[in-house]
C-alpha atoms as an extended CHARMM CRD file, in Angstrom:
* protein
*
       271  EXT
         1         1  UNK       CA              0.0000000000        0.0000000000        0.0000000000  PROA      1               0.0000000000
         2         2  UNK       CA              1.2030000000        3.5300000000       -0.6870000000  PROA      2               0.0000000000
         3         3  UNK       CA              2.5460000000        5.5170000000        2.2200000000  PROA      3               0.0000000000
         4         4  UNK       CA              0.4280000000        8.4480000000        1.0400000000  PROA      4               0.0000000000
         5         5  UNK       CA             -2.8120000000        6.7160000000        2.0120000000  PROA      5               0.0000000000
         6         6  UNK       CA             -4.2450000000        5.9590000000        5.4230000000  PROA      6               0.0000000000
         7         7  UNK       CA             -7.5510000000        4.7800000000        6.7390000000  PROA      7               0.0000000000
         8         8  UNK       CA             -8.3130000000        8.0520000000        8.5290000000  PROA      8               0.0000000000
         9         9  UNK       CA             -9.1070000000        9.9500000000        5.3320000000  PROA      9               0.0000000000
        10        10  UNK       CA            -12.5920000000       11.3420000000        5.4760000000  PROA      10              0.0000000000
        11        11  UNK       CA            -12.8870000000       11.0510000000        9.2970000000  PROA      11              0.0000000000
        12        12  UNK       CA            -14.4960000000       13.9360000000       11.1770000000  PROA      12              0.0000000000
        13        13  UNK       CA            -14.0880000000       14.8980000000       14.7960000000  PROA      13              0.0000000000
        14        14  UNK       CA            -17.5760000000       16.3520000000       15.1620000000  PROA      14              0.0000000000
        15        15  UNK       CA            -20.3710000000       14.1440000000       16.4610000000  PROA      15              0.0000000000
        16        16  UNK       CA            -23.0620000000       16.1690000000       14.6850000000  PROA      16              0.0000000000
        17        17  UNK       CA            -23.8730000000       14.8160000000       11.2230000000  PROA      17              0.0000000000
        18        18  UNK       CA            -25.4470000000       17.2040000000        8.7500000000  PROA      18              0.0000000000
        19        19  UNK       CA            -27.2830000000       15.5430000000        5.8920000000  PROA      19              0.0000000000
        20        20  UNK       CA            -26.0000000000       17.0740000000        2.6090000000  PROA      20              0.0000000000
        21        21  UNK       CA            -28.3960000000       18.9000000000        0.3660000000  PROA      21              0.0000000000
        22        22  UNK       CA            -30.0920000000       16.6600000000       -2.1690000000  PROA      22              0.0000000000
        23        23  UNK       CA            -29.3050000000       17.6120000000       -5.7650000000  PROA      23              0.0000000000
        24        24  UNK       CA            -31.8860000000       17.2070000000       -8.5100000000  PROA      24              0.0000000000
        25        25  UNK       CA            -30.7920000000       15.1300000000      -11.4800000000  PROA      25              0.0000000000
        26        26  UNK       CA            -32.0070000000       13.3020000000      -14.5390000000  PROA      26              0.0000000000
        27        27  UNK       CA            -31.5730000000        9.5540000000      -15.1140000000  PROA      27              0.0000000000
        28        28  UNK       CA            -29.6950000000       10.3950000000      -18.3190000000  PROA      28              0.0000000000
        29        29  UNK       CA            -27.0650000000       12.3660000000      -16.3910000000  PROA      29              0.0000000000
        30        30  UNK       CA            -26.6450000000        9.5670000000      -13.8620000000  PROA      30              0.0000000000
        31        31  UNK       CA            -26.1310000000        6.9460000000      -16.5740000000  PROA      31              0.0000000000
        32        32  UNK       CA            -23.7510000000        9.1840000000      -18.5330000000  PROA      32              0.0000000000
        33        33  UNK       CA            -21.5960000000        9.9280000000      -15.4900000000  PROA      33              0.0000000000
        34        34  UNK       CA            -21.4430000000        6.2530000000      -14.5180000000  PROA      34              0.0000000000
        35        35  UNK       CA            -20.3340000000        5.3110000000      -18.0270000000  PROA      35              0.0000000000
        36        36  UNK       CA            -17.6750000000        8.0530000000      -18.0230000000  PROA      36              0.0000000000
        37        37  UNK       CA            -16.3280000000        6.9280000000      -14.6590000000  PROA      37              0.0000000000
        38        38  UNK       CA            -16.2050000000        3.2610000000      -15.7110000000  PROA      38              0.0000000000
        39        39  UNK       CA            -14.3770000000        4.1890000000      -18.9370000000  PROA      39              0.0000000000
        40        40  UNK       CA            -11.8800000000        6.3910000000      -17.0920000000  PROA      40              0.0000000000
        41        41  UNK       CA            -11.1900000000        3.6590000000      -14.5420000000  PROA      41              0.0000000000
        42        42  UNK       CA            -10.1720000000        1.4790000000      -17.4820000000  PROA      42              0.0000000000
        43        43  UNK       CA             -7.9370000000        4.2750000000      -18.8110000000  PROA      43              0.0000000000
        44        44  UNK       CA             -6.2170000000        4.7210000000      -15.4370000000  PROA      44              0.0000000000
        45        45  UNK       CA             -5.6720000000        0.9590000000      -15.2700000000  PROA      45              0.0000000000
        46        46  UNK       CA             -4.0670000000        1.0380000000      -18.7210000000  PROA      46              0.0000000000
        47        47  UNK       CA             -1.8190000000        3.9050000000      -17.5910000000  PROA      47              0.0000000000
        48        48  UNK       CA             -0.7550000000        1.9300000000      -14.5220000000  PROA      48              0.0000000000
        49        49  UNK       CA              0.0000000000       -1.1710000000      -16.6100000000  PROA      49              0.0000000000
        50        50  UNK       CA              2.0310000000        0.9220000000      -19.0670000000  PROA      50              0.0000000000
        51        51  UNK       CA              4.1450000000        2.3750000000      -16.2490000000  PROA      51              0.0000000000
        52        52  UNK       CA              4.6440000000       -1.1070000000      -14.8010000000  PROA      52              0.0000000000
        53        53  UNK       CA              6.1130000000       -2.3110000000      -18.1090000000  PROA      53              0.0000000000
        54        54  UNK       CA              8.2540000000        0.7840000000      -18.6500000000  PROA      54              0.0000000000
        55        55  UNK       CA              9.6900000000        0.6420000000      -15.1160000000  PROA      55              0.0000000000
        56        56  UNK       CA             11.5650000000       -2.5100000000      -16.1130000000  PROA      56              0.0000000000
        57        57  UNK       CA             13.2330000000       -0.6290000000      -19.0130000000  PROA      57              0.0000000000
        58        58  UNK       CA             14.4160000000        2.4630000000      -17.1200000000  PROA      58              0.0000000000
        59        59  UNK       CA             18.1690000000        2.3080000000      -16.5180000000  PROA      59              0.0000000000
        60        60  UNK       CA             18.7780000000       -0.4910000000      -19.0310000000  PROA      60              0.0000000000
        61        61  UNK       CA             20.2420000000       -0.3770000000      -22.5280000000  PROA      61              0.0000000000
        62        62  UNK       CA             16.7030000000       -0.0960000000      -23.9140000000  PROA      62              0.0000000000
        63        63  UNK       CA             16.1980000000        3.1650000000      -22.0080000000  PROA      63              0.0000000000
        64        64  UNK       CA             16.2220000000        6.2540000000      -24.2520000000  PROA      64              0.0000000000
        65        65  UNK       CA             14.6250000000        9.6770000000      -24.5990000000  PROA      65              0.0000000000
        66        66  UNK       CA             11.6890000000        8.2150000000      -26.5120000000  PROA      66              0.0000000000
        67        67  UNK       CA             10.9450000000        5.9870000000      -23.5140000000  PROA      67              0.0000000000
        68        68  UNK       CA             11.0440000000        9.0020000000      -21.1870000000  PROA      68              0.0000000000
        69        69  UNK       CA              8.7460000000       10.9830000000      -23.4660000000  PROA      69              0.0000000000
        70        70  UNK       CA              6.2760000000        8.0910000000      -23.5470000000  PROA      70              0.0000000000
        71        71  UNK       CA              6.2860000000        7.9170000000      -19.7370000000  PROA      71              0.0000000000
        72        72  UNK       CA              5.6110000000       11.6440000000      -19.5540000000  PROA      72              0.0000000000
        73        73  UNK       CA              2.7250000000       11.4410000000      -22.0350000000  PROA      73              0.0000000000
        74        74  UNK       CA              1.1660000000        8.4900000000      -20.1910000000  PROA      74              0.0000000000
        75        75  UNK       CA              1.3750000000       10.3060000000      -16.8650000000  PROA      75              0.0000000000
        76        76  UNK       CA             -0.0840000000       13.5670000000      -18.1780000000  PROA      76              0.0000000000
        77        77  UNK       CA             -2.9860000000       11.7540000000      -19.8390000000  PROA      77              0.0000000000
        78        78  UNK       CA             -3.6760000000        9.5070000000      -16.8420000000  PROA      78              0.0000000000
        79        79  UNK       CA             -3.4260000000       12.3780000000      -14.3660000000  PROA      79              0.0000000000
        80        80  UNK       CA             -6.0980000000       14.2740000000      -16.2920000000  PROA      80              0.0000000000
        81        81  UNK       CA             -8.3300000000       11.1780000000      -16.2730000000  PROA      81              0.0000000000
        82        82  UNK       CA             -7.9200000000       10.8860000000      -12.5010000000  PROA      82              0.0000000000
        83        83  UNK       CA             -8.8290000000       14.5320000000      -11.8930000000  PROA      83              0.0000000000
        84        84  UNK       CA            -11.8490000000       14.3520000000      -14.2250000000  PROA      84              0.0000000000
        85        85  UNK       CA            -13.0570000000       11.0820000000      -12.6810000000  PROA      85              0.0000000000
        86        86  UNK       CA            -12.7400000000       12.4880000000       -9.1780000000  PROA      86              0.0000000000
        87        87  UNK       CA            -15.0240000000       15.3830000000      -10.1540000000  PROA      87              0.0000000000
        88        88  UNK       CA            -17.5130000000       13.0060000000      -11.8160000000  PROA      88              0.0000000000
        89        89  UNK       CA            -17.6240000000       10.8210000000       -8.6970000000  PROA      89              0.0000000000
        90        90  UNK       CA            -18.2350000000       13.8330000000       -6.4900000000  PROA      90              0.0000000000
        91        91  UNK       CA            -21.0680000000       14.8890000000       -8.7880000000  PROA      91              0.0000000000
        92        92  UNK       CA            -22.4810000000       11.3490000000       -8.6330000000  PROA      92              0.0000000000
        93        93  UNK       CA            -22.2110000000       11.4470000000       -4.8540000000  PROA      93              0.0000000000
        94        94  UNK       CA            -24.3310000000       14.5910000000       -4.8210000000  PROA      94              0.0000000000
        95        95  UNK       CA            -26.7920000000       13.1350000000       -7.3290000000  PROA      95              0.0000000000
        96        96  UNK       CA            -27.4980000000        9.8390000000       -5.5330000000  PROA      96              0.0000000000
        97        97  UNK       CA            -28.4050000000       11.6220000000       -2.3300000000  PROA      97              0.0000000000
        98        98  UNK       CA            -31.8100000000       11.8930000000       -3.9540000000  PROA      98              0.0000000000
        99        99  UNK       CA            -31.6770000000        8.4480000000       -5.5700000000  PROA      99              0.0000000000
       100       100  UNK       CA            -32.4420000000        4.9570000000       -4.3920000000  PROA      100             0.0000000000
       101       101  UNK       CA            -30.2220000000        2.5250000000       -2.5130000000  PROA      101             0.0000000000
       102       102  UNK       CA            -29.2720000000        0.6260000000       -5.6770000000  PROA      102             0.0000000000
       103       103  UNK       CA            -27.8810000000        3.8060000000       -7.2130000000  PROA      103             0.0000000000
       104       104  UNK       CA            -25.9040000000        4.5550000000       -4.0720000000  PROA      104             0.0000000000
       105       105  UNK       CA            -24.4030000000        1.0670000000       -4.0910000000  PROA      105             0.0000000000
       106       106  UNK       CA            -23.4670000000        1.4810000000       -7.7530000000  PROA      106             0.0000000000
       107       107  UNK       CA            -21.6370000000        4.7340000000       -7.0160000000  PROA      107             0.0000000000
       108       108  UNK       CA            -19.9060000000        3.1810000000       -4.0050000000  PROA      108             0.0000000000
       109       109  UNK       CA            -18.6840000000        0.3130000000       -6.2150000000  PROA      109             0.0000000000
       110       110  UNK       CA            -17.3330000000        2.7290000000       -8.8260000000  PROA      110             0.0000000000
       111       111  UNK       CA            -15.6530000000        4.7860000000       -6.1050000000  PROA      111             0.0000000000
       112       112  UNK       CA            -14.0320000000        1.6930000000       -4.6080000000  PROA      112             0.0000000000
       113       113  UNK       CA            -12.7570000000        0.4760000000       -8.0020000000  PROA      113             0.0000000000
       114       114  UNK       CA            -11.4040000000        3.9330000000       -8.7630000000  PROA      114             0.0000000000
       115       115  UNK       CA             -9.5560000000        4.2140000000       -5.4510000000  PROA      115             0.0000000000
       116       116  UNK       CA             -7.9290000000        0.7960000000       -5.9240000000  PROA      116             0.0000000000
       117       117  UNK       CA             -6.6290000000        1.4980000000       -9.4240000000  PROA      117             0.0000000000
       118       118  UNK       CA             -5.4870000000        5.0370000000       -8.4980000000  PROA      118             0.0000000000
       119       119  UNK       CA             -3.4870000000        3.6810000000       -5.5800000000  PROA      119             0.0000000000
       120       120  UNK       CA             -1.7720000000        1.1300000000       -7.8360000000  PROA      120             0.0000000000
       121       121  UNK       CA             -1.0710000000        3.8180000000      -10.4180000000  PROA      121             0.0000000000
       122       122  UNK       CA              0.3190000000        6.1700000000       -7.7590000000  PROA      122             0.0000000000
       123       123  UNK       CA              2.6950000000        3.4870000000       -6.4800000000  PROA      123             0.0000000000
       124       124  UNK       CA              3.9790000000        2.7690000000      -10.0020000000  PROA      124             0.0000000000
       125       125  UNK       CA              4.2850000000        6.4820000000      -10.7190000000  PROA      125             0.0000000000
       126       126  UNK       CA              6.4260000000        7.0880000000       -7.6460000000  PROA      126             0.0000000000
       127       127  UNK       CA              8.5870000000        4.0390000000       -8.3910000000  PROA      127             0.0000000000
       128       128  UNK       CA              9.2810000000        5.0020000000      -11.9990000000  PROA      128             0.0000000000
       129       129  UNK       CA             10.0110000000        8.6090000000      -10.9760000000  PROA      129             0.0000000000
       130       130  UNK       CA             12.5850000000        7.3540000000       -8.4750000000  PROA      130             0.0000000000
       131       131  UNK       CA             14.2470000000        5.1240000000      -11.0810000000  PROA      131             0.0000000000
       132       132  UNK       CA             14.2810000000        7.8790000000      -13.7040000000  PROA      132             0.0000000000
       133       133  UNK       CA             15.9130000000       10.3560000000      -11.3120000000  PROA      133             0.0000000000
       134       134  UNK       CA             18.4750000000        7.7600000000      -10.1990000000  PROA      134             0.0000000000
       135       135  UNK       CA             19.2810000000        6.9380000000      -13.8300000000  PROA      135             0.0000000000
       136       136  UNK       CA             19.5990000000       10.6200000000      -14.6620000000  PROA      136             0.0000000000
       137       137  UNK       CA             22.0380000000       11.2010000000      -11.7960000000  PROA      137             0.0000000000
       138       138  UNK       CA             24.0530000000        8.1040000000      -12.7770000000  PROA      138             0.0000000000
       139       139  UNK       CA             24.3970000000        9.3170000000      -16.3670000000  PROA      139             0.0000000000
       140       140  UNK       CA             25.4760000000       12.7360000000      -15.1330000000  PROA      140             0.0000000000
       141       141  UNK       CA             28.1470000000       11.1550000000      -12.9110000000  PROA      141             0.0000000000
       142       142  UNK       CA             29.4620000000        9.0800000000      -15.7990000000  PROA      142             0.0000000000
       143       143  UNK       CA             29.5800000000       12.1930000000      -17.9730000000  PROA      143             0.0000000000
       144       144  UNK       CA             31.5820000000       14.0570000000      -15.3120000000  PROA      144             0.0000000000
       145       145  UNK       CA             34.0480000000       11.1610000000      -15.0330000000  PROA      145             0.0000000000
       146       146  UNK       CA             34.5660000000       11.1490000000      -18.7760000000  PROA      146             0.0000000000
       147       147  UNK       CA             35.1740000000       14.8920000000      -18.7580000000  PROA      147             0.0000000000
       148       148  UNK       CA             37.7930000000       14.4720000000      -16.0320000000  PROA      148             0.0000000000
       149       149  UNK       CA             39.8200000000       11.8360000000      -17.8970000000  PROA      149             0.0000000000
       150       150  UNK       CA             43.4690000000       11.9970000000      -18.8820000000  PROA      150             0.0000000000
       151       151  UNK       CA             45.2570000000       15.3080000000      -18.2940000000  PROA      151             0.0000000000
       152       152  UNK       CA             46.0500000000       17.5280000000      -21.3040000000  PROA      152             0.0000000000
       153       153  UNK       CA             49.1910000000       16.9880000000      -23.2730000000  PROA      153             0.0000000000
       154       154  UNK       CA             52.3530000000       18.5240000000      -21.9330000000  PROA      154             0.0000000000
       155       155  UNK       CA             52.8850000000       20.4550000000      -25.0860000000  PROA      155             0.0000000000
       156       156  UNK       CA             52.5180000000       24.1950000000      -24.6210000000  PROA      156             0.0000000000
       157       157  UNK       CA             50.2860000000       24.6410000000      -27.6370000000  PROA      157             0.0000000000
       158       158  UNK       CA             47.7640000000       22.1220000000      -26.3110000000  PROA      158             0.0000000000
       159       159  UNK       CA             47.8240000000       23.7650000000      -22.8840000000  PROA      159             0.0000000000
       160       160  UNK       CA             47.0570000000       27.1370000000      -24.3990000000  PROA      160             0.0000000000
       161       161  UNK       CA             44.2700000000       25.6280000000      -26.4550000000  PROA      161             0.0000000000
       162       162  UNK       CA             42.8260000000       24.0070000000      -23.3310000000  PROA      162             0.0000000000
       163       163  UNK       CA             42.8450000000       27.3260000000      -21.4800000000  PROA      163             0.0000000000
       164       164  UNK       CA             41.0790000000       29.0600000000      -24.3470000000  PROA      164             0.0000000000
       165       165  UNK       CA             38.3570000000       26.3730000000      -24.3650000000  PROA      165             0.0000000000
       166       166  UNK       CA             37.7850000000       26.4230000000      -20.5900000000  PROA      166             0.0000000000
       167       167  UNK       CA             35.2240000000       29.1980000000      -20.7270000000  PROA      167             0.0000000000
       168       168  UNK       CA             33.1190000000       27.4960000000      -23.3680000000  PROA      168             0.0000000000
       169       169  UNK       CA             33.4650000000       24.1970000000      -21.5290000000  PROA      169             0.0000000000
       170       170  UNK       CA             32.2180000000       25.7230000000      -18.2870000000  PROA      170             0.0000000000
       171       171  UNK       CA             29.2570000000       27.2340000000      -20.1140000000  PROA      171             0.0000000000
       172       172  UNK       CA             28.4910000000       23.8460000000      -21.6440000000  PROA      172             0.0000000000
       173       173  UNK       CA             28.5910000000       22.1360000000      -18.2380000000  PROA      173             0.0000000000
       174       174  UNK       CA             26.3510000000       24.8210000000      -16.7750000000  PROA      174             0.0000000000
       175       175  UNK       CA             23.8300000000       24.2290000000      -19.5580000000  PROA      175             0.0000000000
       176       176  UNK       CA             23.9690000000       20.4830000000      -18.8530000000  PROA      176             0.0000000000
       177       177  UNK       CA             23.2640000000       21.1030000000      -15.1610000000  PROA      177             0.0000000000
       178       178  UNK       CA             20.3560000000       23.3840000000      -15.9510000000  PROA      178             0.0000000000
       179       179  UNK       CA             18.8920000000       20.8180000000      -18.3370000000  PROA      179             0.0000000000
       180       180  UNK       CA             19.3530000000       18.1090000000      -15.7160000000  PROA      180             0.0000000000
       181       181  UNK       CA             17.5290000000       20.1890000000      -13.1030000000  PROA      181             0.0000000000
       182       182  UNK       CA             14.7220000000       20.9160000000      -15.5560000000  PROA      182             0.0000000000
       183       183  UNK       CA             14.2830000000       17.1970000000      -16.2400000000  PROA      183             0.0000000000
       184       184  UNK       CA             14.2330000000       16.4500000000      -12.5110000000  PROA      184             0.0000000000
       185       185  UNK       CA             11.5150000000       19.0620000000      -11.9760000000  PROA      185             0.0000000000
       186       186  UNK       CA              9.5530000000       17.6460000000      -14.8970000000  PROA      186             0.0000000000
       187       187  UNK       CA              9.7140000000       14.1410000000      -13.4060000000  PROA      187             0.0000000000
       188       188  UNK       CA              8.5900000000       15.3860000000       -9.9920000000  PROA      188             0.0000000000
       189       189  UNK       CA              5.7760000000       17.5390000000      -11.3950000000  PROA      189             0.0000000000
       190       190  UNK       CA              4.3450000000       14.5510000000      -13.2590000000  PROA      190             0.0000000000
       191       191  UNK       CA              3.7460000000       12.6670000000       -9.9940000000  PROA      191             0.0000000000
       192       192  UNK       CA              0.1570000000       13.4820000000       -9.1280000000  PROA      192             0.0000000000
       193       193  UNK       CA             -0.7550000000       14.0910000000       -5.4880000000  PROA      193             0.0000000000
       194       194  UNK       CA             -3.6610000000       11.7090000000       -4.9460000000  PROA      194             0.0000000000
       195       195  UNK       CA             -3.9340000000       12.2640000000       -1.1940000000  PROA      195             0.0000000000
       196       196  UNK       CA             -6.5040000000       15.0730000000       -1.4550000000  PROA      196             0.0000000000
       197       197  UNK       CA             -8.4680000000       13.1420000000       -4.0770000000  PROA      197             0.0000000000
       198       198  UNK       CA             -8.6810000000       10.1250000000       -1.7830000000  PROA      198             0.0000000000
       199       199  UNK       CA             -9.7030000000       12.2750000000        1.1800000000  PROA      199             0.0000000000
       200       200  UNK       CA            -12.5120000000       13.8770000000       -0.8350000000  PROA      200             0.0000000000
       201       201  UNK       CA            -13.7710000000       10.4920000000       -2.0250000000  PROA      201             0.0000000000
       202       202  UNK       CA            -13.7470000000        9.0420000000        1.4960000000  PROA      202             0.0000000000
       203       203  UNK       CA            -15.7090000000       12.0200000000        2.7980000000  PROA      203             0.0000000000
       204       204  UNK       CA            -18.1850000000       11.5150000000       -0.0380000000  PROA      204             0.0000000000
       205       205  UNK       CA            -18.6320000000        7.8280000000        0.8340000000  PROA      205             0.0000000000
       206       206  UNK       CA            -19.2050000000        8.6790000000        4.5050000000  PROA      206             0.0000000000
       207       207  UNK       CA            -21.8230000000       11.2610000000        3.5470000000  PROA      207             0.0000000000
       208       208  UNK       CA            -23.5700000000        8.7080000000        1.3480000000  PROA      208             0.0000000000
       209       209  UNK       CA            -23.7180000000        6.3300000000        4.3040000000  PROA      209             0.0000000000
       210       210  UNK       CA            -25.3620000000        9.0020000000        6.4480000000  PROA      210             0.0000000000
       211       211  UNK       CA            -27.9080000000        9.7580000000        3.7360000000  PROA      211             0.0000000000
       212       212  UNK       CA            -28.7300000000        6.0570000000        3.3010000000  PROA      212             0.0000000000
       213       213  UNK       CA            -29.4860000000        5.8230000000        7.0320000000  PROA      213             0.0000000000
       214       214  UNK       CA            -31.6470000000        8.9360000000        6.8570000000  PROA      214             0.0000000000
       215       215  UNK       CA            -33.6100000000        7.6720000000        3.8480000000  PROA      215             0.0000000000
       216       216  UNK       CA            -34.1530000000        4.2440000000        5.3730000000  PROA      216             0.0000000000
       217       217  UNK       CA            -35.3870000000        5.9330000000        8.5360000000  PROA      217             0.0000000000
       218       218  UNK       CA            -38.0020000000        7.8540000000        6.5390000000  PROA      218             0.0000000000
       219       219  UNK       CA            -39.2790000000        4.8370000000        4.5710000000  PROA      219             0.0000000000
       220       220  UNK       CA            -42.0560000000        4.0830000000        7.0660000000  PROA      220             0.0000000000
       221       221  UNK       CA            -43.4040000000        7.6370000000        6.8570000000  PROA      221             0.0000000000
       222       222  UNK       CA            -43.2790000000        7.5370000000        3.0840000000  PROA      222             0.0000000000
       223       223  UNK       CA            -44.9940000000        4.1390000000        3.0340000000  PROA      223             0.0000000000
       224       224  UNK       CA            -47.8600000000        5.5490000000        5.0970000000  PROA      224             0.0000000000
       225       225  UNK       CA            -48.2810000000        8.3630000000        2.6120000000  PROA      225             0.0000000000
       226       226  UNK       CA            -48.2210000000        5.8980000000       -0.2700000000  PROA      226             0.0000000000
       227       227  UNK       CA            -50.9200000000        3.7200000000        1.3300000000  PROA      227             0.0000000000
       228       228  UNK       CA            -53.0840000000        6.7710000000        1.8930000000  PROA      228             0.0000000000
       229       229  UNK       CA            -52.5510000000        7.7770000000       -1.7220000000  PROA      229             0.0000000000
       230       230  UNK       CA            -53.4870000000        4.2880000000       -2.9050000000  PROA      230             0.0000000000
       231       231  UNK       CA            -56.7500000000        4.4850000000       -0.9820000000  PROA      231             0.0000000000
       232       232  UNK       CA            -57.5850000000        7.7530000000       -2.6760000000  PROA      232             0.0000000000
       233       233  UNK       CA            -56.7290000000        6.2640000000       -6.0610000000  PROA      233             0.0000000000
       234       234  UNK       CA            -59.0710000000        3.3210000000       -5.4450000000  PROA      234             0.0000000000
       235       235  UNK       CA            -61.9190000000        5.6850000000       -4.6200000000  PROA      235             0.0000000000
       236       236  UNK       CA            -61.1760000000        7.7460000000       -7.7030000000  PROA      236             0.0000000000
       237       237  UNK       CA            -61.1320000000        4.6000000000       -9.8400000000  PROA      237             0.0000000000
       238       238  UNK       CA            -64.5290000000        3.5160000000       -8.4660000000  PROA      238             0.0000000000
       239       239  UNK       CA            -66.0290000000        6.9430000000       -9.1940000000  PROA      239             0.0000000000
       240       240  UNK       CA            -64.5710000000        6.8760000000      -12.6860000000  PROA      240             0.0000000000
       241       241  UNK       CA            -66.0490000000        3.4300000000      -13.3000000000  PROA      241             0.0000000000
       242       242  UNK       CA            -69.4940000000        4.6830000000      -12.2670000000  PROA      242             0.0000000000
       243       243  UNK       CA            -69.1270000000        7.6830000000      -14.5590000000  PROA      243             0.0000000000
       244       244  UNK       CA            -68.1380000000        5.4730000000      -17.4970000000  PROA      244             0.0000000000
       245       245  UNK       CA            -71.1560000000        3.2360000000      -16.8430000000  PROA      245             0.0000000000
       246       246  UNK       CA            -73.4960000000        6.2330000000      -16.9620000000  PROA      246             0.0000000000
       247       247  UNK       CA            -71.8940000000        7.4770000000      -20.1750000000  PROA      247             0.0000000000
       248       248  UNK       CA            -72.2480000000        4.0270000000      -21.7400000000  PROA      248             0.0000000000
       249       249  UNK       CA            -75.9690000000        3.8550000000      -20.8550000000  PROA      249             0.0000000000
       250       250  UNK       CA            -76.5480000000        7.3020000000      -22.3420000000  PROA      250             0.0000000000
       251       251  UNK       CA            -74.7270000000        6.2650000000      -25.5240000000  PROA      251             0.0000000000
       252       252  UNK       CA            -76.8860000000        3.1460000000      -25.8440000000  PROA      252             0.0000000000
       253       253  UNK       CA            -80.0430000000        5.2100000000      -25.3820000000  PROA      253             0.0000000000
       254       254  UNK       CA            -78.8100000000        7.7100000000      -27.9840000000  PROA      254             0.0000000000
       255       255  UNK       CA            -78.1250000000        4.9070000000      -30.4660000000  PROA      255             0.0000000000
       256       256  UNK       CA            -81.6090000000        3.4080000000      -29.9210000000  PROA      256             0.0000000000
       257       257  UNK       CA            -83.2550000000        6.7910000000      -30.4070000000  PROA      257             0.0000000000
       258       258  UNK       CA            -81.1680000000        7.3270000000      -33.5340000000  PROA      258             0.0000000000
       259       259  UNK       CA            -82.2600000000        3.9800000000      -34.9600000000  PROA      259             0.0000000000
       260       260  UNK       CA            -85.9300000000        4.7490000000      -34.2550000000  PROA      260             0.0000000000
       261       261  UNK       CA            -85.7150000000        8.1660000000      -35.8890000000  PROA      261             0.0000000000
       262       262  UNK       CA            -83.8950000000        6.6710000000      -38.8680000000  PROA      262             0.0000000000
       263       263  UNK       CA            -86.5960000000        4.0060000000      -39.2220000000  PROA      263             0.0000000000
       264       264  UNK       CA            -89.3630000000        6.5980000000      -39.1800000000  PROA      264             0.0000000000
       265       265  UNK       CA            -87.6170000000        8.7170000000      -41.7990000000  PROA      265             0.0000000000
       266       266  UNK       CA            -87.0570000000        5.7030000000      -44.0810000000  PROA      266             0.0000000000
       267       267  UNK       CA            -90.6950000000        4.6130000000      -43.7230000000  PROA      267             0.0000000000
       268       268  UNK       CA            -92.0000000000        8.0470000000      -44.6960000000  PROA      268             0.0000000000
       269       269  UNK       CA            -89.6970000000        8.2360000000      -47.6950000000  PROA      269             0.0000000000
       270       270  UNK       CA            -90.9870000000        4.8570000000      -48.9930000000  PROA      270             0.0000000000
       271       271  UNK       CA            -94.6230000000        5.9550000000      -48.5540000000  PROA      271             0.0000000000
């Protein structure tokens, strides 16, 4: 498990629980967000698997700048997926406060899957960053050793030439150091801080649990209202049935009268 995670995320010291405000939503939005989260979880998993494979290459003969660029691209893309998914899950957490228990369980499952894959990705990200920085420092040390090889020739002309090139050499080494520092900062900046994301998600899960308890506690009251409503619907249905029966009788009478009138008219026309 990553050192950046602990089981106290989302804990509160207050004993007073405030039920979050219920957010209105449409079923279409709920389904769309769930699909987005599920797809992004798959993308984060792919990013983690890619880093796992590349970690074995860093520091070997197969390691090159193209490998480093690929690692950077994977991290930038995956980091954006993680941030977007975190926002979607928080929106879902707000949405299902007004939903049913099945919806809440679905969001909890997505949240759990997301947290697991993010933790694995974070561990791989930190490991590959450590190996890349170590490899970078090793290459720099080897470069310095090569630069400090055999002393210049004893010939005066070569000594003078070496002195004239010292200034440009120092400038070159300074540029190398600056580039090395820039790469180190780039590696460190690519490591996403998932601690706050995990804290937010744990708080969201705890709030969902409180809302589930509140909703289950109000089921009996709601059931009483539903039974009362059903009784009113039954009475309305009975009244409607009586009304339809009266209308049907009137229609039958109207048809009979129409037939009689038609018969009289036909009889007079024939006479």
